[in-house]
C-alpha positions in Angstrom: -10.5 -2.6 -18.7 -9.1 -1.7 -22.1 -5.9 -0.4 -20.4 -5.5 -3.6 -18.5 -6.0 -5.7 -21.6 -3.5 -3.6 -23.4 -1.0 -3.9 -20.6 -1.5 -7.7 -20.5 -1.0 -8.0 -24.2 2.1 -5.9 -24.0 3.4 -8.1 -21.2 2.9 -11.2 -23.3 4.6 -9.6 -26.3 7.6 -8.5 -24.2 7.8 -12.0 -22.7 8.0 -13.5 -26.2 10.6 -11.0 -27.3 12.7 -11.3 -24.1 12.9 -15.1 -24.2 14.1 -15.4 -27.8 17.8 -16.2 -27.6 20.0 -13.7 -29.5 23.7 -14.3 -30.2 26.0 -11.9 -28.5 28.1 -9.8 -30.8 31.8 -10.7 -30.9 32.7 -7.0 -31.1 33.8 -5.3 -28.0 30.8 -3.6 -26.4 31.0 -0.1 -24.8 29.5 0.1 -21.3 25.9 1.1 -20.9 24.5 3.0 -18.0 21.5 1.6 -16.0 19.8 3.6 -13.3 18.1 1.2 -11.0 15.5 2.2 -8.4 14.5 0.0 -5.5 11.6 2.0 -4.1 11.7 2.4 -0.3 15.0 0.6 0.2 16.7 1.8 3.3 20.6 1.6 3.4 20.0 -0.1 6.8 18.7 -3.2 4.9 22.2 -3.9 3.6 24.6 -6.3 5.4 21.8 -8.4 7.0 22.3 -11.5 5.0 19.4 -10.8 2.6 21.3 -8.8 -0.1 24.5 -10.6 -1.1 24.6 -9.0 -4.6 24.0 -5.5 -3.4 26.5 -6.0 -0.5 29.1 -7.0 -3.0 28.5 -4.1 -5.3 28.6 -1.7 -2.4 31.9 -3.2 -1.1 33.6 -3.3 -4.5 32.2 0.0 -5.8 31.0 3.2 -4.3 28.4 3.5 -1.6 26.7 6.3 0.4 23.6 7.2 2.3 21.6 9.7 0.3 19.2 12.4 1.6 15.9 12.6 -0.3 14.4 15.9 -1.3 11.3 17.3 0.4 8.7 15.8 0.4 10.3 12.4 0.8 7.7 10.8 -1.4 8.0 8.5 -4.4 7.1 10.6 -7.5 8.9 13.8 -6.4 12.1 12.0 -5.7 12.1 9.9 -8.7 11.8 13.0 -10.9 14.5 14.7 -8.9 16.9 11.9 -9.6 16.4 12.3 -13.4 16.2 16.1 -13.5 18.6 17.2 -10.8 15.9 19.7 -9.7 14.1 19.8 -6.3 10.4 19.1 -6.4 9.6 22.7 -5.9 11.4 23.4 -9.2 10.5 20.4 -11.4 6.8 20.6 -10.6 6.1 17.0 -9.3 5.5 18.3 -5.8 3.7 15.2 -4.5 2.2 11.8 -5.2 -1.0 13.7 -5.4 -1.3 17.3 -6.7 -3.8 19.9 -7.8 -3.2 22.8 -10.2 -5.3 25.9 -10.5 -4.9 25.6 -14.3 -6.9 22.3 -14.1 -9.8 23.1 -11.7 -11.6 20.1 -10.4 -8.8 17.7 -11.3 -6.2 15.9 -9.2 -3.0 14.1 -10.1 -2.8 10.8 -8.2 -0.8 7.6 -8.7 -3.9 5.6 -9.4 -5.4 8.0 -11.9 -3.8 7.1 -15.3 -5.6 9.8 -17.1 -3.9 12.4 -15.0 -0.6 10.8 -14.2 0.1 10.1 -17.9 -0.9 13.6 -19.0 2.2 15.6 -20.1 0.7 18.7 -18.5 1.9 17.6 -15.1 5.5 16.6 -16.2 6.6 19.4 -18.5 7.9 21.9 -16.1 11.2 20.0 -16.3 13.0 17.7 -18.8 14.1 14.2 -17.6 17.5 12.9 -18.6 16.0 10.4 -21.2 14.4 13.3 -23.2 17.7 15.3 -23.1 19.6 12.2 -24.2 17.3 11.4 -27.1 17.6 15.0 -28.3 21.4 14.5 -28.3 21.2 11.3 -30.3 21.7 8.9 -27.3 19.3 6.0 -27.4 17.4 5.4 -24.1 15.1 2.7 -22.7 13.0 2.7 -19.5 11.7 -0.4 -17.8 9.5 1.7 -15.7 10.2 5.1 -14.0 7.7 7.8 -13.1 7.1 9.9 -16.1 8.8 7.6 -18.6 5.5 6.5 -20.1 4.5 10.1 -20.8 5.4 12.0 -24.0 7.2 14.8 -22.2 7.8 17.7 -24.6 6.6 15.3 -27.3 9.3 12.6 -26.7 9.3 9.1 -25.2 12.4 7.0 -24.6 13.3 4.9 -27.7 12.0 1.9 -25.8 9.7 2.0 -22.8 7.0 0.0 -21.1 3.9 1.4 -19.4 4.0 0.7 -15.7 2.3 -2.6 -14.9 2.9 -4.0 -11.4 2.2 -7.6 -12.4 5.3 -7.6 -14.6 7.5 -10.0 -12.7 11.0 -9.0 -11.8 12.4 -11.7 -14.0 10.4 -10.3 -16.9 11.7 -6.8 -16.3 15.3 -8.1 -16.3 14.8 -10.2 -19.4 13.3 -7.2 -21.3 16.3 -5.1 -20.4 18.6 -7.8 -21.6 16.6 -8.2 -24.8 17.1 -4.5 -25.4 20.9 -4.9 -24.8 21.0 -7.9 -27.1 20.4 -5.7 -30.2 23.0 -4.5 -32.7 25.0 -1.5 -31.5 22.9 1.0 -33.6 19.7 -0.1 -31.9 21.1 -0.7 -28.4 20.2 1.8 -25.7 23.1 3.5 -23.9 21.1 4.8 -21.0 18.4 2.7 -19.2 16.2 2.8 -16.1 14.9 -0.2 -14.2 12.4 0.0 -11.3 11.4 -2.4 -8.5 8.5 -1.5 -6.1 7.9 -4.4 -3.6 10.4 -3.4 -0.9 8.4 -0.2 -0.5 5.0 -2.0 -0.7 6.0 -4.4 2.0 7.6 -1.7 4.1 4.3 0.2 4.2 2.1 -2.8 5.0 4.5 -4.4 7.5 7.2 -3.1 9.8 10.5 -2.1 8.1 13.1 -4.8 8.5 10.4 -7.4 9.2 10.3 -10.8 7.5 8.1 -9.6 4.7 10.5 -6.8 3.9 13.4 -9.2 4.2 11.8 -11.4 1.6 11.3 -8.5 -0.7 14.9 -7.5 -0.3 16.0 -11.0 -1.2 13.8 -11.0 -4.3 15.2 -7.7 -5.7 18.7 -8.7 -4.8 18.3 -11.8 -6.9 16.8 -9.8 -9.8 19.8 -7.5 -9.8 22.2 -10.5 -9.6 20.4 -12.0 -12.7 20.7 -8.7 -14.6 24.5 -8.7 -14.0 24.9 -12.4 -14.9 22.9 -12.1 -18.1 24.8 -8.9 -19.1 28.1 -10.7 -18.5 26.9 -13.6 -20.7 26.3 -11.0 -23.5 29.7 -9.5 -22.9 28.0 -6.3 -22.0 29.8 -4.1 -19.4 27.4 -2.2 -17.1 27.8 1.0 -15.2 25.1 0.6 -12.5 23.8 3.4 -10.3 21.5 1.8 -7.8 19.3 4.1 -5.7 16.2 4.4 -3.7 13.9 7.3 -3.5 13.6 7.4 0.3 13.9 5.2 3.3 11.1 3.9 5.6 10.2 4.6 9.2 8.3 2.3 11.5 4.8 3.4 12.3 1.8 2.1 14.3 -1.9 2.8 14.2 -1.6 3.9 17.9 0.7 6.8 16.8 -1.8 8.6 14.6 -3.8 11.9 14.7 -7.3 12.2 13.3 -7.9 15.4 11.3 -11.6 15.0 12.0 -10.9 16.0 15.6 -9.6 19.3 14.4 -11.6 20.4 11.4 -14.9 19.5 9.6 -14.2 17.8 6.3 -16.3 20.3 4.4 -13.8 23.0 5.3 -10.9 21.9 3.1 -9.7 19.7 0.2 -7.3 17.0 1.4 -4.5 16.3 -1.1 -2.0 14.2 0.9 -2.0 12.6 4.3 0.0 10.3 6.5 3.5 11.5 7.3 2.9 14.6 5.1 -0.4 16.4 5.1 -1.3 18.9 2.4 -4.6 20.6 2.0 -6.3 23.7 0.5 -9.1 25.4 2.5 -12.3 25.7 0.6 -13.4 29.3 -0.4 -14.6 31.2 2.7 -13.1 28.8 5.1 -9.5 30.0 5.0 -9.4 31.7 8.4 -11.1 28.8 10.1 -8.7 26.2 8.6 -5.6 28.3 9.4 -6.7 29.0 12.9 -7.2 25.3 13.6 -4.0 24.0 11.9 -1.2 26.6 11.4 0.8 26.0 14.5 2.8 23.3 16.3 0.6 20.4 17.5 1.5 17.4 19.6 3.4 15.1 17.0 3.0 17.4 14.0 3.4 20.9 12.8 1.6 22.9 10.1 2.7 26.0 8.1 1.3 28.3 5.5 3.1 27.4 2.3 5.1 30.7 2.4 6.4 29.8 5.8 7.6 26.2 5.2 11.1 26.1 6.7 13.7 27.3 4.1 15.8 24.1 4.5 13.0 22.1 2.8 13.3 24.3 -0.4 9.5 24.0 -0.8 6.6 26.3 -1.1 7.1 28.4 -4.2 5.3 26.4 -6.8 1.6 27.1 -7.3 1.0 23.4 -7.0 2.2 23.3 -3.4 -1.0 23.4 -1.3 -1.9 26.4 0.9 -1.2 24.4 4.1 1.7 21.9 4.6 1.9 19.7 7.8 4.7 17.4 8.7 4.4 14.7 11.3 7.0 13.7 13.8 8.9 10.7 12.5 6.9 7.5 13.3 3.6 9.4 13.6 0.9 9.9 10.9 -2.0 12.3 10.4 -5.1 10.8 8.7 -8.6 11.9 7.8 -10.4 9.3 9.9 -8.8 6.1 11.1 -5.3 5.0 10.1 -4.9 3.2 6.8 -3.9 -0.1 8.5 -4.2 -1.4 12.1 -1.1 -2.3 14.0 2.5 -1.8 12.8 3.5 -0.5 9.4 5.9 1.9 7.8 5.8 5.3 6.0 8.0 7.9 4.4 7.4 11.6 3.8 9.0 12.6 7.0 11.8 15.2 7.4 14.5 14.3 4.9 17.1 15.1 7.5 15.9 12.2 9.7 18.3 9.1 9.3 15.2 6.9 8.8 14.6 8.7 5.5 18.1 8.0 4.1 18.1 6.5 0.6 20.4 3.9 -1.0 23.2 4.9 -3.3 25.5 2.3 -4.9 27.6 2.9 -8.0 29.5 0.0 -9.7 31.1 -0.5 -13.0 34.2 0.6 -15.1 33.3 4.3 -14.7 33.4 4.2 -10.9 35.9 4.0 -8.1 36.4 0.9 -6.2 35.9 0.3 -2.5 34.9 3.9 -1.7 32.3 5.2 0.9 31.2 8.8 0.4 29.7 11.2 2.9 25.9 11.6 2.9 24.7 13.8 0.1 21.4 15.3 -1.3 19.9 13.3 -4.2 19.9 16.3 -6.5 23.6 15.4 -7.2 22.8 12.1 -8.9 21.6 13.8 -12.1 25.0 15.4 -13.2 26.8 12.1 -12.3 24.3 10.1 -14.3 24.5 12.4 -17.3 28.3 12.4 -17.3 28.5 8.6 -17.2 25.9 8.2 -20.0 27.6 10.9 -22.2 24.7 13.3 -21.9 25.3 17.1 -21.7 23.1 17.9 -18.7 20.7 20.8 -18.4 21.2 23.3 -15.6 20.0 21.8 -12.3 20.2 22.1 -8.6 22.9 19.4 -8.6 26.6 19.9 -8.6 28.9 17.5 -10.4 31.7 18.2 -8.0 29.8 16.6 -5.1 30.1 13.1 -6.5 33.4 13.6 -8.3 35.1 11.1 -5.9 32.7 8.4 -7.1 34.5 8.3 -10.5 37.3 6.0 -11.3 40.7 7.7 -11.6 41.7 8.5 -15.2 
């Protein structure tokens, strides 16, 4: 309750700050870099009449279809985008995790005590921490990990994730940060929108509810651009998603209870991706029941996860990893929702998992479509545009060199 009251008070305070008009400086402004995430936005949503702003940015700037890292889940891929490391290296291996160093505890999205604990995040350093160390001011209007003191540092400006913050409020807060004098103005920012993913899970991808969510986020990005133009503030925008979305249905599901008793294992993740640890003394029983190819899903011991997934070395990766056929899900008990829905976490090579990539602004080429690429390569591009000297990563700056404007 105290956390909710604090978040509400913060929302009111930010609202007051963001709506106070500030005169734009008459001095020429240097471009700022904003990394925008639209969670669960499939590139297939473009060009359907619901995203005129994004369609224009894609046509006038740089666009591509991006492969997420495995697992194609939200937290792992958001951290990959800002570290350039695959989940098996940066340590955020799932939306839910356990660690032998924290027996009896589990990291989950809804457990603030765990998800805001630096312990889970400090196996890597996100770009805002590196930037701050190098004297580059940063600001985050939501991003997984940005409300955590990673290696003792926050962004200069940040807000704790609070879903009731309206899209308009998020944009106005970013503009408020950009309205400051140059010495206090962030040069690298993040901005996050979740509702396309939320609606994609609950309803069919591409259905009317998802289309409405696409229109809402497109309008928010249009407002961001218009308000920045009114300030005279040039923007280098990198607009991404963490993964796509595949259509599912409760008729296409497998019940783990038909294969194993629940008291034989600890379930960590389920749905498109199933991860679990056998309980002591039950290892052979669990392995015999699961580690093989089943109708509509396959399970491996962590050491035998296919090499192309780059997954299985971290101690946080559970003992058994199962991947469903695209469109199918594996649950403990009945499916989460009856009827049609959507999910991600499937094989990153599947086109349904492709993520959005659009780059627009003075730093970027115009009218260019790039080949599909792995999302590890966004980090060196982002660092270069923002003037940050990047840390070593799995990404290669040469992969997205053609996204840059000619010098």
